[in-house]
N, C-alpha and C positions, 0 to 999 in steps of 0.2 A: 151093395151088389144086387143086381136084378137079373132076370132070365130072359126078358124080351117077350114074355107071354103076358099079353094085356089082360087084366082082370075085368075091367069094365071101362066104359067111357063116362066121363063126368061132364057137367055143364058149368062153364064159367059164369058166375053170377055177379062178380065185382072185379073191376079193373081200376085200381087206385094208385096213381103215381105217388111215390114217396121218396124225396130226395132225387138221386139219379137212378132209382130202382122202381119197381112196381110191385104192389101187393095184389094178389089174386085170391078171390074166394071161389071155391069149386064145390058144387053139390054132387054127391055120389052116395049110392045106397050100400054097396058091398064094402068098399075099402075103408069106409068110416067106422065100420063096426068095431074094429080093434086098433084103429089108428090113434096114436098118442102124440101129444105135443113133443117136439124135438125129433120125431121119427122122420126117416127119409121116405120120400115118395117120388116116383118118376112120373112127370107130367110131360107128355109128348117126348118121352125118352130123356128128359132133363131131370137130374137128381136135385130135388129141393127139400127143404126142411119145413115140417109143419110147425107153424108159429101159434096158431089158435085152432081149436076144434069145437064145433057145436054139433048138435044132432043132425046127421046127414050132410054136414058141410065142414070144410076146413079151409084155413088160410095159409098161404105160402108167400114168401117174398123173393123176387128175382132181382139180384143186384146188377149193376151196370155191366160188369164183365159177362155175366150170363146172358144178358139181353143182346150184347154184341155178337155172341157166338151161336145163338139159337133163334128159333122163330117165335119165341114167347112174346116178344114185343109187339107182334101183330095180333095177339089174342084180343078179342072183344067179348062183351057180355053175350050170352046165349050161344057161344061157340062150344062145340064138343071137343074134348081132349082125351087122349089115351092115358090110362092110369094103371100103375103097378106098384104095389107095396114092395119094400125090400124083401129079398128072399131070406128064409130062415134055413137052418141046417137040416130041418126035418122035411123040407120040400124036395120034390124031384126037380132036377134041372132040365126042363123041357125044351128050352131054347138054346141060348149060349150065354157065356159070361158077358154081362152088360153092366157097365159102371154107372151109366147115366151122365157121363162126361162127354158132351157133344163135341165132335171134332169140327164140324162145319155145317153150313146150310146147303142143301141141294135144291134143285128145281125140277119139278115134274115136266118132262118134255113130251111124253107120249103115253096114252092109255089105250090099250088094245083089248077089246072084249072078245074072248073066245067063247066056245060053247059052254064050258063049265068053269072058266077061270078068267083071270085078267093078267095081262103083261103090262107092267108099269116101268117105263124107262125114265131114269133120273140123271140129270147132269150134275157134275160136282167139279170142284177145282182139281186140275190135273195133278197137282203135287200129292194128292192122296191116292192116286192110282196104284201105287206100290202095295197098298194094304188090301187090295181086292184080288181074289182068285176065283175062277169059276167053281161053283158049288161051295164057296166059302160063306162065312157068316157076315151079316151086316145088320145094324139096327136102324130102322127108318121110323122116325117119330116114336121110338121106343119099342117097335115091333121087331122081334127076331125073325130074320128072313134069310133065305138062301139065294146067293147071286146066281142067276141063270145065265147071264151073258155079261161080258166086260168089253168095253172099248176104251180108248185113251181118256175120254172125259165123260163117259156115261156108263151106266150099268142098268141091267134089266132084272126085275124080280117077278116071279109068278105068284099071284094072289088067289087063294082058294075062296069059295063063297063064305065059309065060316069066318075067315079073317076079314073079308069085306064087310060082313054084317056086324062084327063085334069090335071094330076099330073105327077110326075116323077116315079110313081109306075111301069109303063111299062118298066122302065130300071132296075128294081130290079132283082137280081139273088141271089142264095144261097151264103151267105157270105157278102152281101151288108151291110154296117153299116148305121144305121138310128138314127136320133135324137128322143128321147122320152121325152115327158112331161106328167107326171101323173096328175090326176085330182086335181085341186087346193083345192077343198072343203075338201077332205080327209086329205090333209097335214095340213090345218088349224085346223081341228078337232083334229088331233093327237097332235098338239102343245098345244091346249087349255087343252086337257086331261092331259098332262104332268104337267101342272101348277095347 
């Protein structure tokens, strides 16, 4: 379980296909301090398992199923990624409950720079619209955000300067593909109502 509060951005240093999956090596200063082999880590909001660890660097493997549902297959060396270690029970839950189980890929449609913030509009498959509400929660590349506006197949989020400076959002352009995880609570309620 994660909170959607990004701890740092790391740098992809290796992209190595293995079978129908990909091994990634990522360098990072903060998260590697107490990260262990078999620990979960969110990479751009995708929960992965640490398979190897070295000083300042760790390896993860993304299987075919993960690659079909996320933007991880587009990662290349020297790209920055959002990183968050799994939450512990001693931490404050500053964002919202994020599983690291990406629902779909969205596409950045518009970036509007305001005086002290940015509005980013993201398109997504219409079938997921039922999980969005105004001022509800969404995770974009693992970042816990509040939905500012909803439309049938797009939503808009407001980004503060701190988030822009401490995540990969500064590298976004129109057309960038992003990982989306919709609010966990809505999905459980829907499942319960169906039964």
